[in-house]
N, C-alpha and C positions, 0 to 999 in steps of 0.2 A: 352637316345638319340639314334638315327636312322639319320646314314647321308645319302644321295642319291643322286649319281649321276645323274644328271640329265640335256637336251637339252631343254631349251626356246622355244617354239613357237611364232613366228609372223605369226599375219594378215596381208596379203597383203592387201593396203586400192586401191588398183586397179581392186577390185573384185568385186563386190557391187551384183550381183543377184545370186553367187552361193552360196551354204551352207558352203564349204569347200575350203582351201587352201592348198598348199604342200610348204616348206621352210626347209632351211637349217639354224639352229639356232644356240649361244654361248652352251659352258656346263658351269650349275651350281652346284655349290655341294648348298643342301638345307638339314637344321637340323628339325628333324621335333620331340619334345615328343613323349617319350612312350605312353600318351595315344589318341595321335593326329595321331600316327603310327597305335596304332592298331585298330583305327578307320578308319582308310582308307583301310588297309590291301592292299596292291599296291607292286607289281610287277616287274619285266620286261616289256617296251612295253607301261605300266600305264599311264594317262594322269592327273595329277593334277591342281587344280584350284588352287591360294592361293589368298586368298580378302582382303583387306587392314585390319591393318594395319601391311606389312611386313617389314625389314628392309632388305639391301645389307650392310656387310661386305666385304670391298676391304683390306687383305690382305700385306702386303710388299713382297717383292721378292716373288710372288704367283698370276699366271695368270688366274685362278678360280677364281668369286668371289662365297660369300657366302652368302644367304640366311637363314634368323633365323627370327625369334618371327611367325611360321607358324601353329598357332591355329586354322584360321578361314580356312583352306582348306577342299576341296571336290573333288571325285575321280570324273572323266568322263568319264563313258562308253561309249565303242566304241560296235559297231555292228558287226554280224558274219563275215562281207564281210569284211569289212574295218581291222579286226583283221588278216581276211586272207591273202590281201595285201600286210601288213609289212612283213609279214612272210617271202615274196615273193621278196617284194623290200628292206626289210631291215627298221633298224631305222632313215635312214637318214632321212625320209621325213613321218612327222604326220598328222593327219587329223583333223581337230576343228571346231566347228560350228561358223559359224560369226560374232554369237551376241556373242562370249566371248570375249570382251576385254584382248587383254596379256600384261602381266605383262612391257616389255618392252614400249607398248604405253602407259601405263596409267600411269608407275613410270619414265619412260623415263633414262633405264639402258643403252639405248647406246651413252649418252650426255655426259658419262662421263671424264677423261682425262684420260687413263688408254692405257695398249695393247691390248683391246681385240677390235675387229675387228668393224669399225664401219659401219652400214647399208645407205644402201642411203639416200638421201635426203629425195624421193617418200615414204620409210616406217617410218618416222616418225609422231608422231603427237602431238599436246600441245595440253596438256591437259587442259588448258583455254577454246579451243574451245568446247572442248564435249559437256559441257549443253545446246549449241545454235544446235550441231546436234541430241538432244534427241527429242522426240515429248512432247507434254506439259499434255499426260496422259501415265504414265505406269504400265507396270504392274507383274514386278519385284522388290521385295524389295534389292536383292544383286546385282542388274543391277543399279540401284540409288544407293546406297550405294556406291561402289565401283568408279562412275563414275563421284557423289558428291564429293566424300571423305568426313571428319569428319567433316569439316564449315559447313554442311547442304545443303538445298535446299530450294526455294521460290518458283519459276516459275514453277516447275513441278511437276507435284501430282504422288502420286501411290493410285492404288486403290485397295481396299485389303478388306478382312471379319471381322468379328469381332467378336472370338471367344468366351472368356471369359471377364465379368467389376467386378473387383473389389478394395477395397480400402487397400493402404501398409501405413503402419506408415512411417512419416517422419522421415527421416535419418537426423542426426546433422549435420545444415550446410546448407540444402534444402530449398529455399523459399517457407514458405507457412502463408497465412494467413488465421488461421482459431482460434475459441477461446474454445477449448476444453482439455481436457488432455490431449489426445491421437491427436494430428494431424492427420491429414492423405493426400495422395493424390491420385485420381482416375488411375488407368492403364487397359489396356486391352491386351490382348494377338490376335496377328491377325497372319493371313499370307495372302500370296496373291492367288487371286481365278479366273481368266483367265485359263479355261483349256492347253489351247495350249501353256502356256507357267507358266506355276504353277508347284514349282518345290516342296512342302512343305516345303517352310522355313517359321519362325514363326520370329515374333517381340517384344518386350513388350513396349506399349509408352504411358507415361508417365505422366499422365494432371493436372493441376491444375485449371479446370475446375469444379470440384466436392473438395467444399470445406472442407465437411466432409463425414460421411458415413453416414448421415441420409436417402440421396436419392438415396442408392445404391440400393436398391429394385426396384425402379422406369425405372433405369436407365440401369439396366441389364432387364428389360422386355423390355426398347425401343430401345437398341443399339444391341444387341448379336444378332447374325446372319445377320445382315444387312448388304449393303453395306457399305464402307467407303470412302472419298477420303481424303487422308492427303499431306499436303503441310508444308510450314515452319518447317521442322523436322531438327535435326540434332542428330546426335550420342551422349548419356549419358556415353554410357560406351557400350565396347566389353566383352564379357563370355563366359564361356565354359562352359562345363557339370562339372568337378572337381570343379568349380571356384563355380556353384550355384544352388544345390542339387535341392532345395525348385524349381526351375521353370524349370527344365526341367523334372523332376516328373509332372508337370502340361503337357507339351508338349509332353511327353510320352501318356501320356495316349489321347492327340489328335491323335493319330498316330498308325497304318497307315491313310491316309489322304481316306474320303468315295468315295472321285471322283477320278479317276487315275489321277494323276503327271506325268509330261515329264520329260522325265532320261536326266540330262547333257550328252554333247553328241552327241544325238542322232538326227536325223532329224525332224524339225516338220510334217513328213508325217507318221513317225516310231510310232508301238503301246506304249501306254502309258501303266504305268502301276503301280499297287496299291501293291502289293505281292513283297514279298521278297525286300525290300527297308529301308535303316538301318536308323534310326531317325536322325536329327541336330545334329548335334556334338558342334555346335557353334548358338549365339544368338547373333540379335543388342538389344541395351536396348536405345528406340528412345525417344527425349523427345523436345520439340517446344523450337522454337528460341524465346530468351531473346525480351518480349513484343510482341510475335505473335503468334497467335492461329490459324490453319487453318484445322479445323475437320468438313470434313461436311459428315454429315451421315441422310439418306434417308429412314429416319422412315416410310411413308409408302410402301417403296417397300416391297414386300413380302420377307421371308425368304432362304437366298440364301442355296443352295444344298451342298455346305461347310462347310456349320454349322453342327459342328457335339454335340449337348447336352448332357450333361453327362450323361452317362446312369445309371442308378436308381438302383441299390442295398438293399436287401435280409442284414438285420445283419448279419442272419446266414452265408449268402454266403460270408459274408465279413472276416468274422474271419474264416472260411476256406481257404483263399485264399494265397497260398506260395507266398512265396518274399518279397521284402523291399520296402519301401517309395511308396507302390503303393498308388495310389490316387483314392478315394472313394466316391462313393455320396449316401446320403438314407435319407431317412422319416420317422423320428421316433417319437415316446411320449417319451417328457422330464418327467421324473418324482423325481427329485431330485438335486436341485443345490447346491454345497458345493463350499465354498472360500478356497482358502489355507489358511492356517495356522500360514506361517509364520508372528510373528510382527513387524519382523523390515524389511518389504518389506510396502509402502503404499497400500490403497486398491483397486487402480487403475490402480496397476501394479499385483498384485496378478494374479498365474495363476486357473482359475475355471474348478472344475469340476463340468460335468452333466451326471446324469445318466440317460440311455434310454433306450426302446426298442421298439418293433416290433410286427407284428403277427408272423411273423417266428420265432422269438422266444419262444412268447406266448405257442405256439400251439406244440412245441416239449418238449417231454420229457429225462431229464439224456443225453444229447447228448451235448447242449451249455448252459451256463449259460440263465436265461431268462433277466438280465437286462446287460449293455454294459456301462462301464463307461468311458467318451469322455471328454479328454482333452483339452480346448480351451488356447492356449499358450500366452502368452501377446501380441505375434506376431501377433495374428489375430485380424483384427478388426472390433467390436462387435458396433452396434450404439445403444441409447439410449433406443431407440424403442425394442430393439431386447432384450436388458441388463431389464428393465422392466417387457417385458413378461414374460420373461425365470423366475424371481423372482417372480411374481405375484399366478400363474398359471400353472397348467401340461397343455400343448401343444404342436401337432406337429407341428416337426421341419424341415423344408428340409435343411442338411450339405452339401453345394455341393463342390467336391475336398477337401474333408478331406483326411488327411496320415495316409496309413496302414502298419503298421512294429513292428515286434519284439510282437506281440500281443498284440497291442495298436492301438487304434484310437485318433491321436491328429490334433486340426485345428492351423493352422500353418497362413505363409503368402497366403494371395491368397485363402484362405478358406473362403465362405461365405456363413452366416448362413441366411436364409430366412423365413416369418413367412406364407407369401401367398405360396398356393400351383401352382404352375408355369404352364402356360398351355402348353406351348408348348413338357414338358414331358406328359401332358396329349394326348396332339394329337397323341406323337411318342407312345400308348399305356403302359407308363410305369406303373407299380403296384404301387399306393399310397392310398391305403388301410390303413383304423383307426382300430383304438380298439374300441371293442363294448363294453364289457362287463369288469368286473375286474379285476387291471392287477396283475398276481402271481410273486411271489420273490420266488428265489431260499430256501430252508430252510438249515439254520446251519448243516453243516457237512464236512468231513476230507474233499472234495476238496475245502472248502471255501478259498479264499484269500485274501488278507489284499485291501484296495483300493474296497472293494465293498459293497454293500448293500444286508440284505436277512434278514428274520425272523428267530427270536429264538421262542424257548418254553422248562422252565423247571422248578426245585423247588429251590429256595431258601437257600443253604447251610451253607450260609456266608455274614458277613457284610464288609465291608471296614472300619472299623470306623475312621483310620485318615484322611479321605478326607471328612468324613459326614459333615454335619454341615445346619445352619438356621439361617433367618434372616428377618428382617420385610419389607413388602413393601407397597408403599403407597396403600390405597383400591378405590384410586379415579386414579392415572394415572399408577399407578405399579413403579413407580419408587424407586428403591431398596438404596436408598442412602441418609435415614430418617437422622436427626442429632436429641438428646435428648438436651432439656434444662432444666438445674437442678432445675432452679426455681420453674415451674408446672412439671417438673418432663413425661412431653409430647414426643411426636413426633414431629416435624414440617418433612415437606413437603415444599422443596426450589421451585419447578416447580410450584407449586401448591400455594404457600405462606402461606400455612393453614398448623392448627394442625390436625396430625391423628387420629381418635379419635378411629378408628376397623380396624388397620393395620392386611393386609396379612402375614401370615409365608410361605416362601416360605424354599424350601430346596435341599440339595443335597444330593446326596446317590447312592453307587456304591453297588451293591450286588453281589455275586459270586453264579451261576447256577449248577445243576446239570442235563445236558440236555443229551435224548438219544439219539438226532442225532448225538452225538459226548461224549460219556461218558468215555473215556481215555483223555481229556482234562481239565485244568482254565480254564470257561469262566466267567470272569469277565466284569458287565454292567454299563456301568452309565445311570442310569433313567431319564426320565421327571417327572415332577411336577406331570403330571397325574395320571402315575405310583404310583408314590411315594405314593400320597392321598391314592389311594384304597389298598395299601397294612398296610398302617398307619391308616384305620379303626378302628381300637383298642382306647380306650382310652388310652392319656398318663398320667404321673406317674404327681404326684402333682405339677414338679418342670418345668412339659411342659417339660421333656423329654421322650426316649420310648428306651421300653428295647427290645436288640439284637430277645432275645430269641422271641417276638410279632411279626417278620418278615418272621422265619424261618421255612421250611416247607409249606411253599405258594408257591405256583404256578402262574406263568405267564407265560404271550404270548396269541398270538402269535403278539410278539412285531415284528416294522420295527427296523433297525439297519444298523448302518455305522461301517464297521470294520475294527477298527484301525490298529489293528498289528496281526499276527499270528505268534508264533515263537514255532519250536518243541523239543529244548532242554533248558527249559523242555515245556511241551505241553500245549500253555494257546495260549489263543484268547482275543482279548481287542476288545469292542464293545462299540457304542454310541445308546443309542435310539434315534432315530429320527421320523418325519414326514412329509410324502411325500406331493407333489403338488398335490392340487385341482383339478380335472380336470375341462377346461372351460366350463362353461352350454352355450348352446346358442341358 
């Protein structure tokens, strides 16, 4: 906690045409949390603008009020000539921009019955009259929030640019009428659009106009980069960087702005800045007033120059990023999909693993893996179309705003998976190259890690007899749960409601391999049916069983395998043979 002795600034209502005014104001003690103080990096003579909802505390037997809950604070940068003037005339007179609404005016600090000297009536402002003095179209989110308060605004509109559109999982208690197992509501990241009064502030607007994730792709295409006028908004939540890391990791990916922004405290004609500006430390999450939706989007308008499409990177570049919780976007081919295997978790709530590659990985030798695992958390909303497409065939997918950190790529809240090539990215020169030849996987070696896929070849040196078994299946539908009727000693299939005359024998078999690429390790592989059949081509014994010696010494490979486990003491690798998704045929 940091305690700052501050002098409250008061704006003179008598001056309407000048940018600055000077007054002598009362003294305040302002409490800043550690993270807020670290972000502000304030010192003597600095001006700090504190946004709502701050609180004033009057202590008994103390004549200096205390200001608390100052998480939403921003430093006002002074120009050099103002700083020189302060050094000459002292701190008694300070300069502020005229459009900054003072704390005393907005929250009526001087109206309390205490020993603090009162200002004259001409300097007092009734907050109820403020909305009428504002224009019907505003371009500053912060000024709108500050002047209208938490109750929201109806008559005044804020013009913004939509940076992102995505779906979020519906929170418990949040009203949303949907028919899916995972209800969602739409949200977008926006920022103010006018360069002459744009401070790079962001907000998240949560709407219920999208009832599911099914239309997210078309809304991304129609809305992103367009101007939008918001009305009927209210504050759903005020949040800081420490409270919502996921939201601020997305905001950080949009910082700094591509168009120069104004710096608080400077005059309108001063030079605008795009460098050396700290990213926002707080954010307002907005929603519509109950029963009201006033979001006007001009879909025919051209893309704003404030819009920042996600920069697409190759997977090789992403794997070499230093840092944690970094948003990244990439265009990659999905080779294999795997559901989380925890049986106590419902299928629609299980984590999904997607194994992907791109041309930047396929063309590199022994530097980075040729295939990368991408975790899709349950908080990442996927449409039914995307899930069906991923499970059906190998296809390129746009992963937008995934999270990179600690050697993993994770799709979390606010990550979007798209099946179509985005036109905006192609126009911006983004590399959306697709694989043309056969996909290569890394061969099992000493660098292979768990939860990856690889190829393996070797010689069978043993069989895990404790897990080997076989069972009959229906030759028509493949049902493996056949019933034996003792009357006629025939197998019956409940699905077909018929007797199974020629059942197909299925087997489970795990073998131990001697692999030249990992000669010092025990390699155990759970084989697929087709590989088992090729190993057991020799005739079985009279009772239908097979001798272990009939498979020893046989060569297998190359097999595509999922790596379950890798241990060093003892050195052992557990693999499961898999089938990669077939590529989509155009």
